[in-house]
C-alpha positions as a Markdown table, in Angstrom:
| # | Residue | x | y | z |
|---|---|---|---|---|
| 1 | Met | 7.8 | 57.0 | 23.1 |
| 2 | Thr | 7.5 | 53.5 | 21.6 |
| 3 | Pro | 7.3 | 52.7 | 17.8 |
| 4 | Glu | 3.8 | 51.3 | 18.4 |
| 5 | Thr | 2.6 | 54.6 | 20.0 |
| 6 | Leu | 4.1 | 56.7 | 17.1 |
| 7 | Phe | 2.4 | 54.3 | 14.6 |
| 8 | Leu | -1.0 | 54.9 | 16.3 |
| 9 | Ile | -0.4 | 58.7 | 16.3 |
| 10 | Ile | 0.3 | 58.5 | 12.5 |
| 11 | Ile | -3.0 | 56.5 | 12.0 |
| 12 | Ala | -4.9 | 58.9 | 14.2 |
| 13 | Ile | -3.7 | 61.9 | 12.1 |
| 14 | Leu | -4.8 | 60.2 | 8.9 |
| 15 | Leu | -8.2 | 59.4 | 10.3 |
| 16 | Ile | -8.8 | 62.8 | 11.9 |
| 17 | Ser | -7.8 | 64.6 | 8.7 |
| 18 | Phe | -10.2 | 62.4 | 6.7 |
| 19 | Val | -13.1 | 63.1 | 9.1 |
| 20 | Ile | -12.5 | 66.9 | 9.1 |
| 21 | Asp | -12.4 | 67.0 | 5.3 |
| 22 | Gln | -15.6 | 64.9 | 5.1 |
| 23 | Val | -17.4 | 67.0 | 7.6 |
| 24 | Leu | -16.5 | 70.2 | 5.7 |
| 25 | Asp | -17.5 | 68.6 | 2.4 |
| 26 | Phe | -20.8 | 67.5 | 3.9 |
| 27 | Leu | -21.6 | 70.9 | 5.3 |
| 28 | Asn | -20.8 | 72.4 | 2.0 |
| 29 | Ser | -23.1 | 70.0 | 0.2 |
| 30 | Gln | -26.0 | 71.0 | 2.3 |
| 31 | His | -25.9 | 74.4 | 0.7 |
| 32 | Phe | -26.0 | 73.2 | -2.9 |
| 33 | Gly | -29.8 | 73.7 | -3.1 |
| 34 | Asp | -29.8 | 77.2 | -1.6 |
| 35 | Pro | -31.6 | 79.9 | -3.6 |
| 36 | Leu | -29.2 | 82.3 | -5.4 |
| 37 | Pro | -28.5 | 85.6 | -3.7 |
| 38 | Ala | -30.3 | 88.5 | -5.3 |
| 39 | Glu | -27.1 | 89.9 | -6.7 |
| 40 | Leu | -26.4 | 86.7 | -8.6 |
| 41 | Gln | -29.9 | 85.9 | -9.9 |
| 42 | Asp | -28.7 | 86.7 | -13.5 |
| 43 | Val | -25.9 | 84.1 | -13.5 |
| 44 | Phe | -28.1 | 81.1 | -14.1 |
| 45 | Asp | -31.6 | 80.7 | -15.5 |
| 46 | Glu | -33.8 | 78.0 | -13.7 |
| 47 | Glu | -32.7 | 75.1 | -15.9 |
| 48 | Glu | -29.0 | 76.1 | -15.8 |
| 49 | Tyr | -29.1 | 76.3 | -12.0 |
| 50 | Lys | -30.7 | 72.9 | -11.7 |
| 51 | Lys | -27.9 | 71.6 | -14.0 |
| 52 | Ser | -25.3 | 73.2 | -11.7 |
| 53 | Gln | -26.8 | 71.6 | -8.7 |
| 54 | Arg | -26.7 | 68.2 | -10.3 |
| 55 | Tyr | -23.1 | 68.7 | -11.3 |
| 56 | Lys | -22.1 | 69.8 | -7.7 |
| 57 | Lys | -23.9 | 66.8 | -6.1 |
| 58 | Glu | -22.3 | 64.3 | -8.5 |
| 59 | Arg | -18.9 | 65.7 | -7.9 |
| 60 | Tyr | -19.5 | 65.6 | -4.2 |
| 61 | Lys | -20.6 | 62.0 | -4.2 |
| 62 | Phe | -17.6 | 61.1 | -6.4 |
| 63 | Gly | -15.3 | 63.0 | -4.1 |
| 64 | Val | -16.5 | 61.0 | -1.1 |
| 65 | Leu | -15.9 | 57.7 | -2.9 |
| 66 | Thr | -12.4 | 58.6 | -4.1 |
| 67 | Ser | -11.4 | 59.9 | -0.6 |
| 68 | Ala | -12.7 | 56.8 | 1.1 |
| 69 | Val | -10.8 | 54.5 | -1.4 |
| 70 | Ser | -7.7 | 56.5 | -0.9 |
| 71 | Leu | -7.9 | 56.3 | 2.9 |
| 72 | Val | -8.6 | 52.6 | 2.9 |
| 73 | Ala | -5.6 | 52.0 | 0.5 |
| 74 | Thr | -3.4 | 54.1 | 2.7 |
| 75 | Leu | -4.4 | 52.4 | 5.9 |
| 76 | Leu | -3.9 | 49.0 | 4.4 |
| 77 | Phe | -0.4 | 50.0 | 3.2 |
| 78 | Phe | 0.4 | 51.1 | 6.8 |
| 79 | Phe | -1.1 | 48.1 | 8.6 |
| 80 | Phe | 0.3 | 45.5 | 6.3 |
| 81 | Asp | 3.9 | 46.9 | 6.2 |
| 82 | Gly | 3.7 | 48.1 | 2.7 |
| 83 | Phe | 6.6 | 50.5 | 3.2 |
| 84 | Ala | 8.8 | 47.8 | 4.5 |
| 85 | Phe | 8.0 | 45.6 | 1.5 |
| 86 | Val | 8.8 | 48.4 | -1.0 |
| 87 | Asp | 12.0 | 49.3 | 1.0 |
| 88 | Glu | 13.1 | 45.6 | 0.7 |
| 89 | Leu | 12.3 | 45.6 | -3.0 |
| 90 | Ala | 14.3 | 48.7 | -3.6 |
| 91 | Arg | 17.3 | 47.3 | -1.6 |
| 92 | Ser | 17.2 | 44.1 | -3.7 |
| 93 | Ile | 17.9 | 46.2 | -6.7 |
| 94 | Ser | 20.7 | 48.6 | -5.4 |
| 95 | Ser | 22.8 | 49.1 | -2.3 |
| 96 | Asn | 23.2 | 52.9 | -2.9 |
| 97 | Glu | 21.0 | 54.8 | -0.5 |
| 98 | Ile | 20.2 | 57.5 | -3.0 |
| 99 | Val | 19.2 | 55.0 | -5.6 |
| 100 | Ile | 17.2 | 53.0 | -3.0 |
| 101 | Ala | 15.3 | 56.2 | -2.1 |
| 102 | Leu | 14.5 | 57.1 | -5.7 |
| 103 | Leu | 13.3 | 53.6 | -6.4 |
| 104 | Phe | 11.3 | 53.6 | -3.2 |
| 105 | Phe | 9.4 | 56.8 | -4.0 |
| 106 | Gly | 9.2 | 55.9 | -7.7 |
| 107 | Ile | 7.4 | 52.6 | -7.0 |
| 108 | Ile | 5.0 | 54.2 | -4.5 |
| 109 | Met | 4.2 | 57.1 | -6.8 |
| 110 | Ile | 3.6 | 54.9 | -9.8 |
| 111 | Ala | 1.5 | 52.5 | -7.8 |
| 112 | Ser | -0.5 | 55.4 | -6.3 |
| 113 | Asp | -1.1 | 56.9 | -9.8 |
| 114 | Ile | -2.1 | 53.5 | -11.2 |
| 115 | Leu | -4.7 | 53.2 | -8.4 |
| 116 | Ser | -6.0 | 56.7 | -9.0 |
| 117 | Thr | -6.1 | 56.6 | -12.8 |
| 118 | Pro | -9.5 | 54.8 | -13.1 |
| 119 | Phe | -11.0 | 57.5 | -10.9 |
| 120 | Ser | -9.4 | 60.3 | -12.9 |
| 121 | Tyr | -10.5 | 58.6 | -16.1 |
| 122 | Tyr | -14.1 | 58.4 | -14.8 |
| 123 | Ser | -14.0 | 62.0 | -13.7 |
| 124 | Thr | -12.8 | 63.2 | -17.0 |
| 125 | Phe | -14.7 | 61.0 | -19.5 |
| 126 | Val | -17.9 | 60.4 | -17.6 |
| 127 | Ile | -18.7 | 63.3 | -15.2 |
| 128 | Glu | -16.9 | 66.2 | -17.1 |
| 129 | Glu | -18.1 | 64.7 | -20.4 |
| 130 | Lys | -21.7 | 64.5 | -19.1 |
| 131 | Tyr | -21.8 | 68.2 | -18.3 |
| 132 | Gly | -20.1 | 69.3 | -21.5 |
| 133 | Phe | -16.7 | 70.3 | -20.1 |
| 134 | Asn | -14.4 | 67.6 | -21.3 |
| 135 | Lys | -12.4 | 68.1 | -24.5 |
| 136 | Thr | -9.6 | 65.7 | -23.7 |
| 137 | Thr | -9.0 | 62.8 | -26.0 |
| 138 | Arg | -8.0 | 59.5 | -24.5 |
| 139 | Lys | -4.6 | 59.8 | -26.2 |
| 140 | Thr | -4.0 | 63.2 | -24.6 |
| 141 | Phe | -5.2 | 61.8 | -21.2 |
| 142 | Phe | -2.6 | 59.0 | -21.2 |
| 143 | Leu | 0.1 | 61.1 | -22.7 |
| 144 | Asp | -0.4 | 63.6 | -19.9 |
| 145 | Lys | 0.1 | 60.8 | -17.4 |
| 146 | Leu | 3.3 | 59.6 | -19.1 |
| 147 | Lys | 4.7 | 63.2 | -19.3 |
| 148 | Gly | 3.8 | 63.7 | -15.7 |
| 149 | Trp | 5.7 | 60.5 | -14.7 |
| 150 | Leu | 8.8 | 61.5 | -16.7 |
| 151 | Met | 8.8 | 65.1 | -15.4 |
| 152 | Gly | 8.4 | 63.8 | -11.8 |
| 153 | Ala | 11.2 | 61.3 | -12.3 |
| 154 | Val | 13.6 | 63.9 | -13.7 |
| 155 | Ile | 12.8 | 66.9 | -11.6 |
| 156 | Gly | 11.7 | 65.1 | -8.4 |
| 157 | Gly | 14.6 | 62.6 | -8.7 |
| 158 | Leu | 17.2 | 65.3 | -9.0 |
| 159 | Leu | 15.9 | 67.3 | -6.1 |
| 160 | Leu | 15.4 | 64.3 | -3.8 |
| 161 | Gly | 18.8 | 62.9 | -4.8 |
| 162 | Ala | 20.5 | 66.2 | -4.0 |
| 163 | Ile | 18.8 | 66.5 | -0.6 |
| 164 | Ile | 19.8 | 63.0 | 0.4 |
| 165 | Trp | 23.3 | 63.6 | -0.8 |
| 166 | Phe | 23.5 | 66.7 | 1.4 |
| 167 | Tyr | 22.1 | 64.7 | 4.3 |
| 168 | Gln | 24.8 | 62.1 | 3.9 |
| 169 | Ser | 27.5 | 64.7 | 3.5 |
| 170 | Thr | 26.7 | 67.4 | 6.0 |
| 171 | Gly | 24.6 | 65.6 | 8.7 |
| 172 | Ala | 22.3 | 67.9 | 10.8 |
| 173 | Asn | 23.1 | 71.0 | 8.7 |
| 174 | Phe | 21.7 | 69.4 | 5.5 |
| 175 | Trp | 18.6 | 71.4 | 5.7 |
| 176 | Leu | 20.5 | 74.6 | 5.0 |
| 177 | Tyr | 21.9 | 73.2 | 1.7 |
| 178 | Ala | 18.6 | 71.6 | 0.8 |
| 179 | Trp | 16.8 | 74.9 | 1.5 |
| 180 | Gly | 19.3 | 76.6 | -0.8 |
| 181 | Ile | 18.8 | 74.2 | -3.7 |
| 182 | Val | 15.0 | 74.1 | -3.3 |
| 183 | Thr | 15.0 | 78.0 | -3.2 |
| 184 | Val | 17.0 | 78.2 | -6.5 |
| 185 | Phe | 14.6 | 75.6 | -8.0 |
| 186 | Thr | 11.5 | 77.5 | -6.8 |
| 187 | Val | 12.8 | 80.9 | -8.2 |
| 188 | Leu | 13.7 | 79.2 | -11.6 |
| 189 | Met | 10.3 | 77.6 | -11.8 |
| 190 | Asn | 8.6 | 80.9 | -11.1 |
| 191 | Leu | 10.7 | 82.5 | -13.8 |
| 192 | Phe | 10.7 | 79.8 | -16.5 |
| 193 | Tyr | 7.7 | 77.6 | -15.9 |
| 194 | Ala | 5.7 | 79.1 | -18.7 |
| 195 | Arg | 8.7 | 78.9 | -21.1 |
| 196 | Phe | 9.8 | 75.3 | -20.5 |
| 197 | Ile | 7.2 | 73.3 | -18.6 |
| 198 | Val | 3.9 | 74.5 | -20.1 |
| 199 | Pro | 4.9 | 73.7 | -23.7 |
| 200 | Leu | 5.2 | 70.0 | -22.7 |
| 201 | Phe | 1.5 | 70.0 | -22.2 |
| 202 | Asn | 0.0 | 72.9 | -24.1 |
| 203 | Lys | 0.6 | 75.1 | -27.2 |
| 204 | Gln | 1.2 | 78.8 | -26.4 |
| 205 | Thr | 1.0 | 81.4 | -29.2 |
| 206 | Pro | 1.5 | 85.2 | -28.9 |
| 207 | Leu | -1.8 | 87.1 | -29.0 |
| 208 | Glu | -2.3 | 88.2 | -32.6 |
| 209 | Glu | -2.5 | 91.9 | -33.5 |
| 210 | Gly | -5.9 | 93.3 | -33.4 |
| 211 | Ser | -8.5 | 95.1 | -31.3 |
| 212 | Leu | -8.0 | 93.0 | -28.2 |
| 213 | Arg | -4.2 | 93.3 | -28.2 |
| 214 | Ser | -4.5 | 97.0 | -28.8 |
| 215 | Gln | -6.9 | 97.5 | -25.9 |
| 216 | Ile | -4.6 | 95.4 | -23.6 |
| 217 | Glu | -1.5 | 97.4 | -24.6 |
| 218 | Thr | -3.4 | 100.7 | -24.2 |
| 219 | Tyr | -4.4 | 99.7 | -20.6 |
| 220 | Ala | -0.9 | 98.5 | -19.8 |
| 221 | Thr | 0.6 | 101.8 | -21.0 |
| 222 | Lys | -2.0 | 103.7 | -18.9 |
| 223 | Val | -0.9 | 101.9 | -15.6 |
| 224 | Gly | 2.8 | 102.0 | -16.5 |
| 225 | Phe | 3.1 | 98.2 | -16.9 |
| 226 | Thr | 5.5 | 96.9 | -19.5 |
| 227 | Leu | 3.8 | 94.0 | -21.1 |
| 228 | Asp | 5.1 | 92.6 | -24.4 |
| 229 | Lys | 4.5 | 88.9 | -23.6 |
| 230 | Ile | 0.8 | 88.2 | -24.1 |
| 231 | Phe | 0.1 | 84.5 | -24.9 |
| 232 | Val | -2.9 | 82.4 | -25.7 |
| 233 | Ile | -2.9 | 78.8 | -24.5 |
| 234 | Asp | -5.0 | 76.1 | -26.0 |
| 235 | Gly | -7.0 | 75.3 | -22.9 |
| 236 | Ser | -9.8 | 74.0 | -25.1 |
| 237 | Lys | -7.6 | 71.0 | -25.8 |
| 238 | Arg | -8.7 | 69.6 | -22.5 |
| 239 | Ser | -11.7 | 71.5 | -21.2 |
| 240 | Thr | -14.3 | 74.2 | -21.9 |
| 241 | Lys | -13.5 | 75.9 | -18.6 |
| 242 | Ala | -11.6 | 79.2 | -18.9 |
| 243 | Asn | -8.8 | 80.9 | -17.0 |
| 244 | Ala | -6.1 | 83.5 | -17.2 |
| 245 | Tyr | -2.9 | 83.8 | -15.2 |
| 246 | Phe | 0.2 | 85.9 | -14.6 |
| 247 | Ser | 3.6 | 84.3 | -14.3 |
| 248 | Gly | 7.2 | 85.2 | -14.0 |
| 249 | Phe | 8.7 | 88.5 | -13.0 |
| 250 | Gly | 11.2 | 91.0 | -14.4 |
| 251 | Ser | 11.9 | 90.4 | -18.1 |
| 252 | Glu | 10.2 | 87.0 | -18.0 |
| 253 | Lys | 6.8 | 88.3 | -16.8 |
| 254 | Arg | 3.9 | 87.3 | -19.1 |
| 255 | Val | 0.1 | 87.1 | -19.2 |
| 256 | Thr | -1.5 | 83.9 | -20.5 |
| 257 | Leu | -5.1 | 83.8 | -21.6 |
| 258 | Tyr | -6.9 | 80.6 | -22.2 |
| 259 | Asp | -8.5 | 80.4 | -25.7 |
| 260 | Thr | -11.7 | 79.5 | -23.9 |
| 261 | Leu | -11.6 | 82.8 | -22.0 |
| 262 | Ile | -11.3 | 84.7 | -25.3 |
| 263 | Lys | -14.2 | 82.8 | -26.6 |
| 264 | Asp | -16.5 | 83.2 | -23.6 |
| 265 | Leu | -15.8 | 86.9 | -22.7 |
| 266 | Asn | -16.0 | 90.1 | -24.7 |
| 267 | Glu | -12.9 | 92.3 | -25.1 |
| 268 | Glu | -13.8 | 94.7 | -22.4 |
| 269 | Glu | -14.3 | 91.8 | -19.9 |
| 270 | Ile | -11.0 | 90.3 | -21.0 |
| 271 | Val | -9.1 | 93.5 | -20.4 |
| 272 | Ala | -10.8 | 93.8 | -16.9 |
| 273 | Val | -9.7 | 90.2 | -16.1 |
| 274 | Leu | -6.2 | 91.1 | -17.2 |
| 275 | Ala | -6.3 | 94.3 | -15.1 |
| 276 | His | -7.0 | 92.1 | -12.1 |
| 277 | Glu | -3.9 | 90.0 | -13.0 |
| 278 | Val | -1.8 | 93.2 | -13.4 |
| 279 | Gly | -3.0 | 94.2 | -10.0 |
| 280 | His | -1.4 | 91.0 | -8.5 |
| 281 | Tyr | 1.9 | 92.1 | -10.0 |
| 282 | Lys | 1.6 | 95.8 | -9.0 |
| 283 | Arg | 0.8 | 94.8 | -5.5 |
| 284 | Asn | 3.8 | 92.5 | -5.4 |
| 285 | His | 1.7 | 89.4 | -4.7 |
| 286 | Ile | 3.9 | 87.2 | -6.8 |
| 287 | Ile | 7.0 | 88.2 | -4.8 |
| 288 | Ile | 5.2 | 87.9 | -1.5 |
| 289 | Asn | 3.9 | 84.4 | -2.3 |
| 290 | Leu | 7.4 | 83.4 | -3.5 |
| 291 | Phe | 9.0 | 84.7 | -0.3 |
| 292 | Ala | 6.3 | 82.9 | 1.8 |
| 293 | Ala | 6.9 | 79.7 | 0.0 |
| 294 | Ile | 10.6 | 79.9 | 0.6 |
| 295 | Ile | 10.3 | 80.7 | 4.3 |
| 296 | Thr | 7.7 | 77.8 | 4.7 |
| 297 | Thr | 10.1 | 75.4 | 2.9 |
| 298 | Gly | 13.0 | 76.5 | 5.1 |
| 299 | Phe | 10.9 | 75.9 | 8.3 |
| 300 | Thr | 9.8 | 72.5 | 7.1 |
| 301 | Leu | 13.3 | 71.4 | 6.2 |
| 302 | Trp | 14.6 | 72.7 | 9.6 |
| 303 | Leu | 11.9 | 70.7 | 11.4 |
| 304 | Leu | 12.7 | 67.7 | 9.3 |
| 305 | Ser | 16.4 | 67.9 | 10.3 |
| 306 | Leu | 15.4 | 67.6 | 13.9 |
| 307 | Phe | 13.6 | 64.3 | 13.4 |
| 308 | Ile | 14.9 | 62.6 | 10.3 |
| 309 | Gly | 17.8 | 60.9 | 12.1 |
| 310 | Asn | 15.6 | 59.4 | 14.8 |
| 311 | Pro | 15.3 | 55.6 | 14.2 |
| 312 | Leu | 11.9 | 55.7 | 15.8 |
| 313 | Leu | 10.4 | 57.0 | 12.6 |
| 314 | Ser | 11.5 | 53.9 | 10.6 |
| 315 | Glu | 10.6 | 51.5 | 13.5 |
| 316 | Ala | 7.1 | 52.9 | 13.6 |
| 317 | Leu | 6.6 | 51.7 | 10.0 |
| 318 | Asn | 8.2 | 48.4 | 10.9 |
| 319 | Val | 11.3 | 49.0 | 8.8 |
| 320 | Ser | 14.3 | 47.5 | 10.6 |
| 321 | Lys | 17.0 | 49.6 | 8.8 |
| 322 | Pro | 16.6 | 53.4 | 9.5 |
| 323 | Ser | 16.8 | 55.5 | 6.3 |
| 324 | Phe | 16.1 | 59.0 | 5.1 |
| 325 | His | 13.2 | 57.9 | 2.8 |
| 326 | Ile | 11.3 | 56.0 | 5.4 |
| 327 | Gly | 11.8 | 58.8 | 8.0 |
| 328 | Leu | 10.5 | 61.2 | 5.4 |
| 329 | Ile | 7.2 | 59.2 | 5.0 |
| 330 | Ala | 6.6 | 59.2 | 8.7 |
| 331 | Phe | 7.5 | 62.9 | 9.1 |
| 332 | Gly | 5.3 | 63.8 | 6.2 |
| 333 | Val | 2.2 | 62.5 | 8.0 |
| 334 | Leu | 3.2 | 63.9 | 11.4 |
| 335 | Tyr | 3.8 | 67.3 | 9.7 |
| 336 | Ser | 0.5 | 67.3 | 8.0 |
| 337 | Pro | -1.4 | 69.2 | 10.8 |
| 338 | Ile | 1.2 | 72.0 | 10.6 |
| 339 | Ser | 1.0 | 71.9 | 6.8 |
| 340 | Gly | -2.8 | 72.3 | 7.1 |
| 341 | Ile | -2.4 | 75.4 | 9.3 |
| 342 | Thr | 0.1 | 77.0 | 6.9 |
| 343 | Asn | -2.2 | 76.2 | 3.9 |
| 344 | Phe | -5.1 | 77.8 | 5.8 |
| 345 | Ile | -3.0 | 80.9 | 6.4 |
| 346 | Met | -1.9 | 81.0 | 2.8 |
| 347 | Asn | -5.5 | 80.7 | 1.6 |
| 348 | Phe | -6.5 | 83.6 | 3.9 |
| 349 | Leu | -3.7 | 85.7 | 2.5 |
| 350 | Ser | -4.6 | 84.7 | -1.0 |
| 351 | Arg | -8.2 | 85.9 | -0.5 |
| 352 | Lys | -6.9 | 89.2 | 0.7 |
| 353 | Phe | -4.7 | 89.5 | -2.4 |
| 354 | Glu | -7.7 | 88.7 | -4.7 |
| 355 | Tyr | -9.6 | 91.6 | -3.1 |
| 356 | Gln | -6.6 | 93.9 | -3.7 |
| 357 | Ala | -6.3 | 92.8 | -7.3 |
| 358 | Asp | -10.0 | 93.4 | -7.9 |
| 359 | Asn | -9.8 | 96.8 | -6.4 |
| 360 | Phe | -6.8 | 97.6 | -8.6 |
| 361 | Ala | -8.8 | 96.6 | -11.7 |
| 362 | Lys | -11.8 | 98.6 | -10.5 |
| 363 | His | -9.8 | 101.8 | -9.9 |
| 364 | Thr | -7.6 | 101.6 | -13.0 |
| 365 | Tyr | -10.1 | 100.1 | -15.5 |
| 366 | Ala | -13.7 | 99.4 | -14.5 |
| 367 | Ala | -15.7 | 97.2 | -12.1 |
| 368 | Arg | -18.7 | 96.5 | -14.4 |
| 369 | Pro | -16.9 | 94.4 | -17.0 |
| 370 | Leu | -15.0 | 92.5 | -14.3 |
| 371 | Ile | -18.2 | 91.6 | -12.6 |
| 372 | Ser | -19.9 | 90.5 | -15.8 |
| 373 | Gly | -16.8 | 88.6 | -16.8 |
| 374 | Leu | -16.6 | 86.8 | -13.4 |
| 375 | Lys | -20.3 | 85.9 | -13.7 |
| 376 | Lys | -19.8 | 84.4 | -17.2 |
| 377 | Leu | -16.9 | 82.4 | -16.0 |
| 378 | Ser | -18.9 | 81.1 | -13.0 |
| 379 | Lys | -21.9 | 80.2 | -15.3 |
| 380 | Asn | -19.8 | 78.4 | -17.8 |
| 381 | Ser | -18.0 | 76.3 | -15.2 |
| 382 | Leu | -21.3 | 75.6 | -13.2 |
| 383 | Ser | -19.6 | 77.0 | -10.1 |
| 384 | Asn | -21.0 | 76.7 | -6.6 |
| 385 | Leu | -22.4 | 80.1 | -5.8 |
| 386 | Thr | -23.7 | 79.2 | -2.4 |
| 387 | Pro | -20.8 | 77.5 | -0.5 |
| 388 | His | -20.8 | 77.0 | 3.2 |
| 389 | Pro | -19.0 | 79.9 | 4.9 |
| 390 | Leu | -16.8 | 77.4 | 7.0 |
| 391 | Tyr | -15.8 | 75.6 | 3.8 |
| 392 | Val | -14.9 | 78.9 | 2.2 |
| 393 | Phe | -12.9 | 79.9 | 5.3 |
| 394 | Val | -10.8 | 76.7 | 5.3 |
| 395 | His | -10.4 | 75.8 | 1.6 |
| 396 | Tyr | -11.0 | 78.7 | -0.7 |
| 397 | Ser | -8.0 | 80.6 | -2.1 |
| 398 | His | -10.4 | 83.1 | -3.7 |
| 399 | Pro | -13.4 | 85.0 | -2.3 |
| 400 | Thr | -16.8 | 83.7 | -3.4 |
| 401 | Leu | -18.4 | 85.4 | -6.4 |
| 402 | Leu | -20.9 | 87.1 | -4.1 |
| 403 | Gln | -18.1 | 88.5 | -1.9 |
| 404 | Arg | -16.2 | 89.7 | -5.0 |
| 405 | Phe | -19.4 | 91.3 | -6.4 |
| 406 | Arg | -20.1 | 93.2 | -3.2 |
| 407 | Asn | -16.5 | 94.4 | -2.9 |
| 408 | Leu | -16.5 | 95.6 | -6.5 |
| 409 | Lys | -19.8 | 97.4 | -6.1 |
| 410 | Lys | -18.6 | 99.4 | -3.1 |
């Protein structure tokens, strides 16, 4: 295969991926105006449903624009030898391959983020503001950007630097060492993300003593679930949308409730939502997802080890000197169809897990408050209650509200 042929394959993958995404988004948009199913008629009144339709259409049109701009920018970067330019720039600063790679990715990531920031700003302060969701201040918005850059530089830099060092030191077997260090990092993040990363962006406080905490502790005792870490996060600092999640395992397991969730739902509904989260833990979903992520990472790194040393990858991007970081860019695009398949499988598995967690909540607590709680959350976020089945099949990590309703009513 010639470098020119590989370059064309890379461009074809980018274009085909874009077209598939746009077709799915278009099909989904054609269902925005569908009448609500009988089971969900009580979620919105007529005016609220019209508002949700306007919100979905506006987000869809904005999504088409941002995707098109991103594709054009990416194609221009490929066709006008942007990677070669950044590689030369990085090499003019240092001769150390690890430093060069870190500079290379740092420049590209910052440039990409600068390009996307106006769109992110518009999304937050125009669209989300228009529909009453945004609570983010401009100061918080830009501080989040800065923190994200710093965290990416430190964590991403250390991981990438370690992987390249292993590549230089061990050759073809680098993927085993890289897999080991990424696995350790993944486990640590699962254990301590809420303790060390979340506080950089949000304030977490233990749920205060009172009726809600008593009900949660009573339920936890009933199902034999040790739960002494119940936190409230200030989600209202950025948005009115509500959420709850379970994180960690062993002595580090904790449940985090958004303050907006506590505001929007009554205590019985909150306990039902928490019962769903406990169901994930009891059914070992966290461990299974962790194991799946580790296996997927190992497979990806093994596949990378087969191709990364091939100078064809660098030549396809018109870079004269083969290097790990240029090969990684080319491999990343070539791997994206496989990544799409693994993401599809993980979404399918995730939907199964959501049904199992719902069933756990139904059998150990009650279905009615979970249903009413899910309806309130859908209403308050102007959720799409009539998505296209194919879009759900490919993209959704959760079943639709209608699917969850019918499952809970069985």
